[in-house]
PDB file of the backbone (N, CA, C, O) and the ligand in Angstrom, with CONECT records:
HET     ZN  A 101       1
ATOM      1  N   UNK A   1      85.654 165.826 138.624  1.00  0.00           N
ATOM      2  CA  UNK A   1      85.095 165.482 137.432  1.00  0.00           C
ATOM      3  C   UNK A   1      83.514 165.840 137.152  1.00  0.00           C
ATOM      4  O   UNK A   1      82.599 165.357 137.818  1.00  0.00           O
ATOM      5  N   UNK A   2      83.376 166.549 136.317  1.00  0.00           N
ATOM      6  CA  UNK A   2      81.858 166.984 136.147  1.00  0.00           C
ATOM      7  C   UNK A   2      81.058 165.901 135.376  1.00  0.00           C
ATOM      8  O   UNK A   2      81.615 164.939 134.848  1.00  0.00           O
ATOM      9  N   UNK A   3      79.750 166.109 135.344  1.00  0.00           N
ATOM     10  CA  UNK A   3      78.824 165.200 134.758  1.00  0.00           C
ATOM     11  C   UNK A   3      79.268 164.715 133.280  1.00  0.00           C
ATOM     12  O   UNK A   3      79.333 163.544 132.906  1.00  0.00           O
ATOM     13  N   UNK A   4      79.524 165.733 132.615  1.00  0.00           N
ATOM     14  CA  UNK A   4      79.853 165.509 131.296  1.00  0.00           C
ATOM     15  C   UNK A   4      80.924 164.634 131.130  1.00  0.00           C
ATOM     16  O   UNK A   4      80.889 163.664 130.374  1.00  0.00           O
ATOM     17  N   UNK A   5      82.009 164.998 131.916  1.00  0.00           N
ATOM     18  CA  UNK A   5      83.351 164.218 131.843  1.00  0.00           C
ATOM     19  C   UNK A   5      83.067 162.728 132.268  1.00  0.00           C
ATOM     20  O   UNK A   5      83.645 161.797 131.708  1.00  0.00           O
ATOM     21  N   UNK A   6      82.233 162.558 133.193  1.00  0.00           N
ATOM     22  CA  UNK A   6      81.926 161.227 133.739  1.00  0.00           C
ATOM     23  C   UNK A   6      81.251 160.384 132.750  1.00  0.00           C
ATOM     24  O   UNK A   6      81.543 159.202 132.571  1.00  0.00           O
ATOM     25  N   UNK A   7      80.239 161.091 132.038  1.00  0.00           N
ATOM     26  CA  UNK A   7      79.511 160.425 130.980  1.00  0.00           C
ATOM     27  C   UNK A   7      80.515 159.943 129.845  1.00  0.00           C
ATOM     28  O   UNK A   7      80.498 158.827 129.327  1.00  0.00           O
ATOM     29  N   UNK A   8      81.253 160.811 129.598  1.00  0.00           N
ATOM     30  CA  UNK A   8      82.392 160.592 128.458  1.00  0.00           C
ATOM     31  C   UNK A   8      83.283 159.410 128.970  1.00  0.00           C
ATOM     32  O   UNK A   8      83.658 158.567 128.155  1.00  0.00           O
ATOM     33  N   UNK A   9      83.591 159.328 130.122  1.00  0.00           N
ATOM     34  CA  UNK A   9      84.511 158.300 130.772  1.00  0.00           C
ATOM     35  C   UNK A   9      83.748 156.893 130.606  1.00  0.00           C
ATOM     36  O   UNK A   9      84.253 155.851 130.187  1.00  0.00           O
ATOM     37  N   UNK A  10      82.502 157.079 130.999  1.00  0.00           N
ATOM     38  CA  UNK A  10      81.667 155.852 131.061  1.00  0.00           C
ATOM     39  C   UNK A  10      81.536 155.269 129.558  1.00  0.00           C
ATOM     40  O   UNK A  10      81.595 154.065 129.306  1.00  0.00           O
ATOM     41  N   UNK A  11      81.355 156.269 128.608  1.00  0.00           N
ATOM     42  CA  UNK A  11      81.088 155.782 127.309  1.00  0.00           C
ATOM     43  C   UNK A  11      82.391 155.143 126.792  1.00  0.00           C
ATOM     44  O   UNK A  11      82.375 154.113 126.118  1.00  0.00           O
ATOM     45  N   UNK A  12      83.490 155.775 127.124  1.00  0.00           N
ATOM     46  CA  UNK A  12      84.697 155.227 126.671  1.00  0.00           C
ATOM     47  C   UNK A  12      85.005 153.776 127.301  1.00  0.00           C
ATOM     48  O   UNK A  12      85.433 152.866 126.591  1.00  0.00           O
ATOM     49  N   UNK A  13      84.772 153.628 128.602  1.00  0.00           N
ATOM     50  CA  UNK A  13      84.909 152.274 129.279  1.00  0.00           C
ATOM     51  C   UNK A  13      84.048 151.413 128.499  1.00  0.00           C
ATOM     52  O   UNK A  13      84.558 150.373 128.083  1.00  0.00           O
ATOM     53  N   UNK A  14      82.791 151.660 128.213  1.00  0.00           N
ATOM     54  CA  UNK A  14      81.901 150.716 127.486  1.00  0.00           C
ATOM     55  C   UNK A  14      82.539 150.315 126.134  1.00  0.00           C
ATOM     56  O   UNK A  14      82.603 149.164 125.704  1.00  0.00           O
ATOM     57  N   UNK A  15      82.992 151.410 125.539  1.00  0.00           N
ATOM     58  CA  UNK A  15      83.679 151.164 124.254  1.00  0.00           C
ATOM     59  C   UNK A  15      84.770 150.125 124.264  1.00  0.00           C
ATOM     60  O   UNK A  15      84.879 149.208 123.449  1.00  0.00           O
ATOM     61  N   UNK A  16      85.611 150.389 125.341  1.00  0.00           N
ATOM     62  CA  UNK A  16      86.986 149.592 125.577  1.00  0.00           C
ATOM     63  C   UNK A  16      86.483 148.184 125.842  1.00  0.00           C
ATOM     64  O   UNK A  16      87.083 147.218 125.370  1.00  0.00           O
ATOM     65  N   UNK A  17      85.386 148.049 126.592  1.00  0.00           N
ATOM     66  CA  UNK A  17      84.908 146.694 126.961  1.00  0.00           C
ATOM     67  C   UNK A  17      84.576 145.932 125.803  1.00  0.00           C
ATOM     68  O   UNK A  17      85.037 144.809 125.603  1.00  0.00           O
ATOM     69  N   UNK A  18      83.723 146.562 124.974  1.00  0.00           N
ATOM     70  CA  UNK A  18      83.378 145.746 123.741  1.00  0.00           C
ATOM     71  C   UNK A  18      84.582 145.462 122.754  1.00  0.00           C
ATOM     72  O   UNK A  18      84.647 144.461 122.041  1.00  0.00           O
ATOM     73  N   UNK A  19      85.453 146.394 122.799  1.00  0.00           N
ATOM     74  CA  UNK A  19      86.674 146.226 122.009  1.00  0.00           C
ATOM     75  C   UNK A  19      87.389 145.042 122.448  1.00  0.00           C
ATOM     76  O   UNK A  19      87.917 144.301 121.619  1.00  0.00           O
ATOM     77  N   UNK A  20      87.443 144.814 123.686  1.00  0.00           N
ATOM     78  CA  UNK A  20      88.148 143.722 124.320  1.00  0.00           C
ATOM     79  C   UNK A  20      87.552 142.422 123.817  1.00  0.00           C
ATOM     80  O   UNK A  20      88.276 141.517 123.402  1.00  0.00           O
ATOM     81  N   UNK A  21      86.147 142.325 123.857  1.00  0.00           N
ATOM     82  CA  UNK A  21      85.494 141.229 123.463  1.00  0.00           C
ATOM     83  C   UNK A  21      85.780 140.856 122.061  1.00  0.00           C
ATOM     84  O   UNK A  21      86.024 139.711 121.679  1.00  0.00           O
ATOM     85  N   UNK A  22      85.727 141.980 121.284  1.00  0.00           N
ATOM     86  CA  UNK A  22      85.988 141.853 119.866  1.00  0.00           C
ATOM     87  C   UNK A  22      87.325 141.172 119.623  1.00  0.00           C
ATOM     88  O   UNK A  22      87.516 140.314 118.762  1.00  0.00           O
ATOM     89  N   UNK A  23      88.274 141.668 120.514  1.00  0.00           N
ATOM     90  CA  UNK A  23      89.747 141.252 120.405  1.00  0.00           C
ATOM     91  C   UNK A  23      89.720 139.773 120.640  1.00  0.00           C
ATOM     92  O   UNK A  23      90.337 139.078 119.832  1.00  0.00           O
ATOM     93  N   UNK A  24      89.133 139.231 121.566  1.00  0.00           N
ATOM     94  CA  UNK A  24      89.096 137.924 122.177  1.00  0.00           C
ATOM     95  C   UNK A  24      88.455 137.065 121.025  1.00  0.00           C
ATOM     96  O   UNK A  24      88.977 136.002 120.690  1.00  0.00           O
ATOM     97  N   UNK A  25      87.354 137.526 120.444  1.00  0.00           N
ATOM     98  CA  UNK A  25      86.683 136.790 119.298  1.00  0.00           C
ATOM     99  C   UNK A  25      87.615 136.711 118.199  1.00  0.00           C
ATOM    100  O   UNK A  25      87.658 135.684 117.521  1.00  0.00           O
ATOM    101  N   UNK A  26      88.392 137.727 117.949  1.00  0.00           N
ATOM    102  CA  UNK A  26      89.331 137.748 116.837  1.00  0.00           C
ATOM    103  C   UNK A  26      90.427 136.564 117.104  1.00  0.00           C
ATOM    104  O   UNK A  26      90.722 135.723 116.255  1.00  0.00           O
ATOM    105  N   UNK A  27      90.937 136.627 118.309  1.00  0.00           N
ATOM    106  CA  UNK A  27      91.760 135.568 118.769  1.00  0.00           C
ATOM    107  C   UNK A  27      91.309 134.152 118.648  1.00  0.00           C
ATOM    108  O   UNK A  27      92.061 133.252 118.273  1.00  0.00           O
ATOM    109  N   UNK A  28      90.010 133.975 118.990  1.00  0.00           N
ATOM    110  CA  UNK A  28      89.305 132.745 118.873  1.00  0.00           C
ATOM    111  C   UNK A  28      89.448 132.283 117.398  1.00  0.00           C
ATOM    112  O   UNK A  28      89.633 131.099 117.117  1.00  0.00           O
ATOM    113  N   UNK A  29      89.349 133.309 116.429  1.00  0.00           N
ATOM    114  CA  UNK A  29      89.566 132.884 115.096  1.00  0.00           C
ATOM    115  C   UNK A  29      90.882 132.260 114.639  1.00  0.00           C
ATOM    116  O   UNK A  29      91.046 131.579 113.627  1.00  0.00           O
ATOM    117  N   UNK A  30      91.813 132.612 115.570  1.00  0.00           N
ATOM    118  CA  UNK A  30      93.262 132.067 115.395  1.00  0.00           C
ATOM    119  C   UNK A  30      93.340 130.834 116.015  1.00  0.00           C
ATOM    120  O   UNK A  30      94.425 130.261 115.922  1.00  0.00           O
ATOM    121  N   UNK A  31      92.456 130.289 116.624  1.00  0.00           N
ATOM    122  CA  UNK A  31      92.549 128.971 117.299  1.00  0.00           C
ATOM    123  C   UNK A  31      93.018 128.017 116.197  1.00  0.00           C
ATOM    124  O   UNK A  31      92.502 128.038 115.080  1.00  0.00           O
ATOM    125  N   UNK A  32      94.006 127.179 116.531  1.00  0.00           N
ATOM    126  CA  UNK A  32      94.457 126.085 115.728  1.00  0.00           C
ATOM    127  C   UNK A  32      93.388 124.925 115.669  1.00  0.00           C
ATOM    128  O   UNK A  32      92.391 124.972 116.390  1.00  0.00           O
ATOM    129  N   UNK A  33      93.591 123.992 114.887  1.00  0.00           N
ATOM    130  CA  UNK A  33      92.686 122.950 114.839  1.00  0.00           C
ATOM    131  C   UNK A  33      93.208 121.638 115.255  1.00  0.00           C
ATOM    132  O   UNK A  33      92.653 120.571 114.990  1.00  0.00           O
ATOM    133  N   UNK A  34      94.401 121.778 115.979  1.00  0.00           N
ATOM    134  CA  UNK A  34      94.953 120.504 116.702  1.00  0.00           C
ATOM    135  C   UNK A  34      95.771 120.858 117.892  1.00  0.00           C
ATOM    136  O   UNK A  34      96.210 121.991 118.087  1.00  0.00           O
ATOM    137  N   UNK A  35      95.964 119.802 118.708  1.00  0.00           N
ATOM    138  CA  UNK A  35      96.822 119.984 119.940  1.00  0.00           C
ATOM    139  C   UNK A  35      98.207 120.219 119.522  1.00  0.00           C
ATOM    140  O   UNK A  35      98.743 119.445 118.729  1.00  0.00           O
ATOM    141  N   UNK A  36      98.855 121.290 120.029  1.00  0.00           N
ATOM    142  CA  UNK A  36     100.204 121.662 119.631  1.00  0.00           C
ATOM    143  C   UNK A  36     101.177 120.566 120.112  1.00  0.00           C
ATOM    144  O   UNK A  36     102.252 120.484 119.518  1.00  0.00           O
ATOM    145  N   UNK A  37     100.923 119.743 121.092  1.00  0.00           N
ATOM    146  CA  UNK A  37     101.866 118.728 121.535  1.00  0.00           C
ATOM    147  C   UNK A  37     101.707 117.552 120.915  1.00  0.00           C
ATOM    148  O   UNK A  37     102.731 116.977 120.548  1.00  0.00           O
ATOM    149  N   UNK A  38     100.439 116.952 120.667  1.00  0.00           N
ATOM    150  CA  UNK A  38     100.201 115.664 120.180  1.00  0.00           C
ATOM    151  C   UNK A  38      99.407 115.607 118.804  1.00  0.00           C
ATOM    152  O   UNK A  38      99.110 114.550 118.248  1.00  0.00           O
ATOM    153  N   UNK A  39      99.115 116.819 118.344  1.00  0.00           N
ATOM    154  CA  UNK A  39      98.413 117.039 117.012  1.00  0.00           C
ATOM    155  C   UNK A  39      96.986 116.271 116.995  1.00  0.00           C
ATOM    156  O   UNK A  39      96.446 115.922 115.946  1.00  0.00           O
ATOM    157  N   UNK A  40      96.507 116.077 118.131  1.00  0.00           N
ATOM    158  CA  UNK A  40      95.158 115.472 118.392  1.00  0.00           C
ATOM    159  C   UNK A  40      94.177 116.541 117.670  1.00  0.00           C
ATOM    160  O   UNK A  40      94.318 117.728 117.963  1.00  0.00           O
ATOM    161  N   UNK A  41      93.260 116.183 116.804  1.00  0.00           N
ATOM    162  CA  UNK A  41      92.277 117.241 116.164  1.00  0.00           C
ATOM    163  C   UNK A  41      91.455 117.958 117.046  1.00  0.00           C
ATOM    164  O   UNK A  41      90.972 117.333 117.990  1.00  0.00           O
ATOM    165  N   UNK A  42      91.200 119.173 116.913  1.00  0.00           N
ATOM    166  CA  UNK A  42      90.393 119.942 117.702  1.00  0.00           C
ATOM    167  C   UNK A  42      89.194 120.597 116.972  1.00  0.00           C
ATOM    168  O   UNK A  42      89.338 121.361 116.018  1.00  0.00           O
ATOM    169  N   UNK A  43      88.076 120.261 117.464  1.00  0.00           N
ATOM    170  CA  UNK A  43      86.810 120.830 116.794  1.00  0.00           C
ATOM    171  C   UNK A  43      86.255 122.057 117.495  1.00  0.00           C
ATOM    172  O   UNK A  43      85.646 121.918 118.556  1.00  0.00           O
ATOM    173  N   UNK A  44      86.448 123.307 116.923  1.00  0.00           N
ATOM    174  CA  UNK A  44      86.026 124.428 117.609  1.00  0.00           C
ATOM    175  C   UNK A  44      84.519 124.546 117.795  1.00  0.00           C
ATOM    176  O   UNK A  44      84.036 125.325 118.616  1.00  0.00           O
ATOM    177  N   UNK A  45      83.755 123.719 116.979  1.00  0.00           N
ATOM    178  CA  UNK A  45      82.467 123.743 117.095  1.00  0.00           C
ATOM    179  C   UNK A  45      81.836 122.818 118.240  1.00  0.00           C
ATOM    180  O   UNK A  45      80.659 122.857 118.600  1.00  0.00           O
ATOM    181  N   UNK A  46      82.805 122.005 118.730  1.00  0.00           N
ATOM    182  CA  UNK A  46      82.399 121.072 119.746  1.00  0.00           C
ATOM    183  C   UNK A  46      82.560 121.803 121.144  1.00  0.00           C
ATOM    184  O   UNK A  46      83.684 122.028 121.594  1.00  0.00           O
ATOM    185  N   UNK A  47      81.568 122.115 121.722  1.00  0.00           N
ATOM    186  CA  UNK A  47      81.497 123.059 122.833  1.00  0.00           C
ATOM    187  C   UNK A  47      82.219 122.292 123.983  1.00  0.00           C
ATOM    188  O   UNK A  47      82.899 123.014 124.711  1.00  0.00           O
ATOM    189  N   UNK A  48      82.198 120.991 124.274  1.00  0.00           N
ATOM    190  CA  UNK A  48      82.797 120.326 125.259  1.00  0.00           C
ATOM    191  C   UNK A  48      84.206 120.355 125.172  1.00  0.00           C
ATOM    192  O   UNK A  48      84.907 120.397 126.183  1.00  0.00           O
ATOM    193  N   UNK A  49      84.764 120.332 123.781  1.00  0.00           N
ATOM    194  CA  UNK A  49      86.114 120.391 123.420  1.00  0.00           C
ATOM    195  C   UNK A  49      86.686 121.901 123.847  1.00  0.00           C
ATOM    196  O   UNK A  49      87.712 122.125 124.489  1.00  0.00           O
ATOM    197  N   UNK A  50      85.781 122.829 123.336  1.00  0.00           N
ATOM    198  CA  UNK A  50      86.270 124.202 123.618  1.00  0.00           C
ATOM    199  C   UNK A  50      86.354 124.394 125.133  1.00  0.00           C
ATOM    200  O   UNK A  50      87.213 125.120 125.632  1.00  0.00           O
ATOM    201  N   UNK A  51      85.448 123.731 125.854  1.00  0.00           N
ATOM    202  CA  UNK A  51      85.562 124.017 127.459  1.00  0.00           C
ATOM    203  C   UNK A  51      86.658 123.181 128.039  1.00  0.00           C
ATOM    204  O   UNK A  51      87.139 123.528 129.118  1.00  0.00           O
ATOM    205  N   UNK A  52      87.078 122.163 127.457  1.00  0.00           N
ATOM    206  CA  UNK A  52      88.034 121.264 128.282  1.00  0.00           C
ATOM    207  C   UNK A  52      89.448 121.406 127.705  1.00  0.00           C
ATOM    208  O   UNK A  52      90.414 121.106 128.406  1.00  0.00           O
ATOM    209  N   UNK A  53      89.592 121.821 126.544  1.00  0.00           N
ATOM    210  CA  UNK A  53      90.880 122.108 126.036  1.00  0.00           C
ATOM    211  C   UNK A  53      91.554 123.355 126.622  1.00  0.00           C
ATOM    212  O   UNK A  53      90.826 124.270 127.008  1.00  0.00           O
ATOM    213  N   UNK A  54      92.749 123.454 126.710  1.00  0.00           N
ATOM    214  CA  UNK A  54      93.495 124.519 127.203  1.00  0.00           C
ATOM    215  C   UNK A  54      93.857 125.529 126.128  1.00  0.00           C
ATOM    216  O   UNK A  54      94.550 125.142 125.187  1.00  0.00           O
ATOM    217  N   UNK A  55      93.457 126.764 126.186  1.00  0.00           N
ATOM    218  CA  UNK A  55      93.800 127.826 125.219  1.00  0.00           C
ATOM    219  C   UNK A  55      94.791 128.750 125.920  1.00  0.00           C
ATOM    220  O   UNK A  55      94.445 129.316 126.957  1.00  0.00           O
ATOM    221  N   UNK A  56      95.923 128.917 125.437  1.00  0.00           N
ATOM    222  CA  UNK A  56      96.884 129.926 125.996  1.00  0.00           C
ATOM    223  C   UNK A  56      97.014 130.968 124.917  1.00  0.00           C
ATOM    224  O   UNK A  56      97.428 130.697 123.789  1.00  0.00           O
ATOM    225  N   UNK A  57      96.613 132.274 125.338  1.00  0.00           N
ATOM    226  CA  UNK A  57      96.678 133.241 124.474  1.00  0.00           C
ATOM    227  C   UNK A  57      97.847 134.146 124.602  1.00  0.00           C
ATOM    228  O   UNK A  57      98.078 134.662 125.695  1.00  0.00           O
ATOM    229  N   UNK A  58      98.550 134.363 123.646  1.00  0.00           N
ATOM    230  CA  UNK A  58      99.749 135.163 123.631  1.00  0.00           C
ATOM    231  C   UNK A  58      99.209 136.509 122.975  1.00  0.00           C
ATOM    232  O   UNK A  58      99.232 136.578 121.746  1.00  0.00           O
ATOM    233  N   UNK A  59      98.772 137.477 123.641  1.00  0.00           N
ATOM    234  CA  UNK A  59      98.152 138.723 123.019  1.00  0.00           C
ATOM    235  C   UNK A  59      99.082 139.484 122.173  1.00  0.00           C
ATOM    236  O   UNK A  59      98.701 140.001 121.123  1.00  0.00           O
ATOM    237  N   UNK A  60     100.423 139.577 122.648  1.00  0.00           N
ATOM    238  CA  UNK A  60     101.395 140.365 122.030  1.00  0.00           C
ATOM    239  C   UNK A  60     101.750 139.764 120.688  1.00  0.00           C
ATOM    240  O   UNK A  60     101.877 140.487 119.700  1.00  0.00           O
ATOM    241  N   UNK A  61     101.906 138.487 120.640  1.00  0.00           N
ATOM    242  CA  UNK A  61     102.323 137.815 119.538  1.00  0.00           C
ATOM    243  C   UNK A  61     101.023 137.437 118.593  1.00  0.00           C
ATOM    244  O   UNK A  61     101.100 136.946 117.466  1.00  0.00           O
ATOM    245  N   UNK A  62      99.940 137.737 119.226  1.00  0.00           N
ATOM    246  CA  UNK A  62      98.645 137.304 118.393  1.00  0.00           C
ATOM    247  C   UNK A  62      98.680 135.925 118.129  1.00  0.00           C
ATOM    248  O   UNK A  62      98.284 135.488 117.049  1.00  0.00           O
ATOM    249  N   UNK A  63      99.124 135.192 119.030  1.00  0.00           N
ATOM    250  CA  UNK A  63      99.267 133.688 118.932  1.00  0.00           C
ATOM    251  C   UNK A  63      98.321 133.010 119.913  1.00  0.00           C
ATOM    252  O   UNK A  63      98.066 133.552 120.989  1.00  0.00           O
ATOM    253  N   UNK A  64      97.779 131.805 119.559  1.00  0.00           N
ATOM    254  CA  UNK A  64      96.989 131.052 120.386  1.00  0.00           C
ATOM    255  C   UNK A  64      97.512 129.643 120.453  1.00  0.00           C
ATOM    256  O   UNK A  64      97.448 128.945 119.442  1.00  0.00           O
ATOM    257  N   UNK A  65      98.040 129.159 121.606  1.00  0.00           N
ATOM    258  CA  UNK A  65      98.376 127.865 121.678  1.00  0.00           C
ATOM    259  C   UNK A  65      97.313 126.999 122.273  1.00  0.00           C
ATOM    260  O   UNK A  65      96.632 127.386 123.223  1.00  0.00           O
ATOM    261  N   UNK A  66      97.186 125.952 121.773  1.00  0.00           N
ATOM    262  CA  UNK A  66      96.154 124.913 121.995  1.00  0.00           C
ATOM    263  C   UNK A  66      96.589 123.611 122.559  1.00  0.00           C
ATOM    264  O   UNK A  66      97.457 122.992 121.943  1.00  0.00           O
ATOM    265  N   UNK A  67      96.080 123.101 123.688  1.00  0.00           N
ATOM    266  CA  UNK A  67      96.448 121.808 124.240  1.00  0.00           C
ATOM    267  C   UNK A  67      95.368 120.879 124.573  1.00  0.00           C
ATOM    268  O   UNK A  67      94.514 121.357 125.320  1.00  0.00           O
ATOM    269  N   UNK A  68      95.210 119.749 124.226  1.00  0.00           N
ATOM    270  CA  UNK A  68      94.325 118.875 124.579  1.00  0.00           C
ATOM    271  C   UNK A  68      94.405 118.453 126.128  1.00  0.00           C
ATOM    272  O   UNK A  68      95.499 118.552 126.684  1.00  0.00           O
ATOM    273  N   UNK A  69      93.352 118.010 126.808  1.00  0.00           N
ATOM    274  CA  UNK A  69      93.392 117.770 128.209  1.00  0.00           C
ATOM    275  C   UNK A  69      94.492 116.897 128.683  1.00  0.00           C
ATOM    276  O   UNK A  69      95.102 117.088 129.735  1.00  0.00           O
ATOM    277  N   UNK A  70      94.724 115.874 127.803  1.00  0.00           N
ATOM    278  CA  UNK A  70      95.856 114.860 128.303  1.00  0.00           C
ATOM    279  C   UNK A  70      97.144 115.591 128.237  1.00  0.00           C
ATOM    280  O   UNK A  70      97.908 115.448 129.192  1.00  0.00           O
ATOM    281  N   UNK A  71      97.502 116.366 127.238  1.00  0.00           N
ATOM    282  CA  UNK A  71      98.845 116.903 127.211  1.00  0.00           C
ATOM    283  C   UNK A  71      98.938 118.014 128.326  1.00  0.00           C
ATOM    284  O   UNK A  71      99.988 118.251 128.924  1.00  0.00           O
ATOM    285  N   UNK A  72      97.745 118.679 128.556  1.00  0.00           N
ATOM    286  CA  UNK A  72      97.713 119.715 129.575  1.00  0.00           C
ATOM    287  C   UNK A  72      97.985 119.168 131.001  1.00  0.00           C
ATOM    288  O   UNK A  72      98.679 119.744 131.839  1.00  0.00           O
ATOM    289  N   UNK A  73      97.311 117.910 131.181  1.00  0.00           N
ATOM    290  CA  UNK A  73      97.422 117.365 132.539  1.00  0.00           C
ATOM    291  C   UNK A  73      98.958 116.920 132.566  1.00  0.00           C
ATOM    292  O   UNK A  73      99.554 117.145 133.619  1.00  0.00           O
ATOM    293  N   UNK A  74      99.652 116.321 131.540  1.00  0.00           N
ATOM    294  CA  UNK A  74     100.939 115.882 131.683  1.00  0.00           C
ATOM    295  C   UNK A  74     101.815 117.079 131.894  1.00  0.00           C
ATOM    296  O   UNK A  74     102.803 116.957 132.618  1.00  0.00           O
ATOM    297  N   UNK A  75     101.517 118.321 131.278  1.00  0.00           N
ATOM    298  CA  UNK A  75     102.378 119.421 131.587  1.00  0.00           C
ATOM    299  C   UNK A  75     102.242 120.011 132.971  1.00  0.00           C
ATOM    300  O   UNK A  75     103.171 120.565 133.560  1.00  0.00           O
ATOM    301  N   UNK A  76     100.972 119.848 133.469  1.00  0.00           N
ATOM    302  CA  UNK A  76     100.823 120.179 134.952  1.00  0.00           C
ATOM    303  C   UNK A  76     101.598 119.343 135.833  1.00  0.00           C
ATOM    304  O   UNK A  76     102.278 119.825 136.739  1.00  0.00           O
ATOM    305  N   UNK A  77     101.510 117.956 135.572  1.00  0.00           N
ATOM    306  CA  UNK A  77     102.422 117.142 136.302  1.00  0.00           C
ATOM    307  C   UNK A  77     103.956 117.504 136.279  1.00  0.00           C
ATOM    308  O   UNK A  77     104.634 117.475 137.306  1.00  0.00           O
ATOM    309  N   UNK A  78     104.412 117.813 135.159  1.00  0.00           N
ATOM    310  CA  UNK A  78     105.683 118.087 134.897  1.00  0.00           C
ATOM    311  C   UNK A  78     106.073 119.393 135.718  1.00  0.00           C
ATOM    312  O   UNK A  78     107.072 119.430 136.436  1.00  0.00           O
ATOM    313  N   UNK A  79     105.216 120.439 135.553  1.00  0.00           N
ATOM    314  CA  UNK A  79     105.448 121.711 136.340  1.00  0.00           C
ATOM    315  C   UNK A  79     105.262 121.361 137.794  1.00  0.00           C
ATOM    316  O   UNK A  79     105.981 121.954 138.599  1.00  0.00           O
ATOM    317  N   UNK A  80     104.417 120.500 138.226  1.00  0.00           N
ATOM    318  CA  UNK A  80     104.316 120.219 139.708  1.00  0.00           C
ATOM    319  C   UNK A  80     105.552 119.586 140.179  1.00  0.00           C
ATOM    320  O   UNK A  80     106.078 119.980 141.220  1.00  0.00           O
ATOM    321  N   UNK A  81     106.076 118.585 139.450  1.00  0.00           N
ATOM    322  CA  UNK A  81     107.203 117.962 140.016  1.00  0.00           C
ATOM    323  C   UNK A  81     108.351 118.829 139.857  1.00  0.00           C
ATOM    324  O   UNK A  81     109.290 118.693 140.641  1.00  0.00           O
ATOM    325  N   UNK A  82     108.397 119.722 138.923  1.00  0.00           N
ATOM    326  CA  UNK A  82     109.581 120.705 138.815  1.00  0.00           C
ATOM    327  C   UNK A  82     109.542 121.515 139.977  1.00  0.00           C
ATOM    328  O   UNK A  82     110.568 121.738 140.619  1.00  0.00           O
ATOM    329  N   UNK A  83     108.281 122.036 140.340  1.00  0.00           N
ATOM    330  CA  UNK A  83     108.192 122.971 141.617  1.00  0.00           C
ATOM    331  C   UNK A  83     108.693 122.264 142.810  1.00  0.00           C
ATOM    332  O   UNK A  83     109.421 122.853 143.609  1.00  0.00           O
ATOM    333  N   UNK A  84     108.321 120.950 142.987  1.00  0.00           N
ATOM    334  CA  UNK A  84     108.605 120.235 144.145  1.00  0.00           C
ATOM    335  C   UNK A  84     110.039 119.934 144.070  1.00  0.00           C
ATOM    336  O   UNK A  84     110.666 119.899 145.129  1.00  0.00           O
ATOM    337  N   UNK A  85     110.642 119.712 142.961  1.00  0.00           N
ATOM    338  CA  UNK A  85     112.107 119.652 142.941  1.00  0.00           C
ATOM    339  C   UNK A  85     112.837 120.922 143.417  1.00  0.00           C
ATOM    340  O   UNK A  85     113.792 120.885 144.193  1.00  0.00           O
ATOM    341  N   UNK A  86     112.334 122.014 142.909  1.00  0.00           N
ATOM    342  CA  UNK A  86     112.957 123.140 143.402  1.00  0.00           C
ATOM    343  C   UNK A  86     112.856 123.531 144.855  1.00  0.00           C
ATOM    344  O   UNK A  86     113.765 124.079 145.479  1.00  0.00           O
ATOM    345  N   UNK A  87     111.494 123.155 145.417  1.00  0.00           N
ATOM    346  CA  UNK A  87     111.343 123.411 146.801  1.00  0.00           C
ATOM    347  C   UNK A  87     112.235 122.467 147.669  1.00  0.00           C
ATOM    348  O   UNK A  87     112.803 122.852 148.691  1.00  0.00           O
ATOM    349  N   UNK A  88     112.304 121.286 147.209  1.00  0.00           N
ATOM    350  CA  UNK A  88     113.072 120.243 148.072  1.00  0.00           C
ATOM    351  C   UNK A  88     114.445 120.681 147.958  1.00  0.00           C
ATOM    352  O   UNK A  88     115.203 120.346 148.869  1.00  0.00           O
ATOM    353  N   UNK A  89     114.953 121.453 146.886  1.00  0.00           N
ATOM    354  CA  UNK A  89     116.379 121.853 146.791  1.00  0.00           C
ATOM    355  C   UNK A  89     116.714 122.927 147.782  1.00  0.00           C
ATOM    356  O   UNK A  89     117.647 122.781 148.572  1.00  0.00           O
ATOM    357  N   UNK A  90     115.938 124.045 147.754  1.00  0.00           N
ATOM    358  CA  UNK A  90     116.293 125.252 148.595  1.00  0.00           C
ATOM    359  C   UNK A  90     115.583 125.202 149.822  1.00  0.00           C
ATOM    360  O   UNK A  90     115.818 126.108 150.622  1.00  0.00           O
ATOM    361  N   UNK A  91     114.699 124.259 150.155  1.00  0.00           N
ATOM    362  CA  UNK A  91     113.905 124.283 151.427  1.00  0.00           C
ATOM    363  C   UNK A  91     114.632 123.649 152.582  1.00  0.00           C
ATOM    364  O   UNK A  91     115.785 123.982 152.859  1.00  0.00           O
ATOM    365  N   UNK A  92     114.020 122.811 153.203  1.00  0.00           N
ATOM    366  CA  UNK A  92     114.653 121.997 154.304  1.00  0.00           C
ATOM    367  C   UNK A  92     114.703 122.761 155.554  1.00  0.00           C
ATOM    368  O   UNK A  92     115.445 122.437 156.481  1.00  0.00           O
ATOM    369  N   UNK A  93     113.953 123.727 155.585  1.00  0.00           N
ATOM    370  CA  UNK A  93     113.893 124.521 156.929  1.00  0.00           C
ATOM    371  C   UNK A  93     113.048 123.714 158.025  1.00  0.00           C
ATOM    372  O   UNK A  93     113.325 123.758 159.223  1.00  0.00           O
ATOM    373  N   UNK A  94     112.037 123.006 157.512  1.00  0.00           N
ATOM    374  CA  UNK A  94     111.087 122.510 158.309  1.00  0.00           C
ATOM    375  C   UNK A  94     111.435 120.960 158.737  1.00  0.00           C
ATOM    376  O   UNK A  94     110.669 120.336 159.472  1.00  0.00           O
TER     377      UNK A  94
HETATM  378 ZN    ZN A 101      97.591 116.726 123.092  1.00  0.00          ZN2+
END
């Protein structure tokens, strides 16, 4: 790769990077205003809420799922017990 090519590649990488951020910002604009599970209102301008709520981005569908911490914790518990259930089912080696 010569210097010219490298510079072009770097420029392209920079361009791609900023494009990604723009995409994220665009997706942020698609944020709902309530929890998907319990319909608790979500305030995008509340930084604490933005930090604590779970945002699941489905880039392909350009969809953003939003869950409040309560529902997220519940979901984690369900997932956790589900995994435990699976492990206890096919484990038993120890
Ligand atoms: Zn909720």
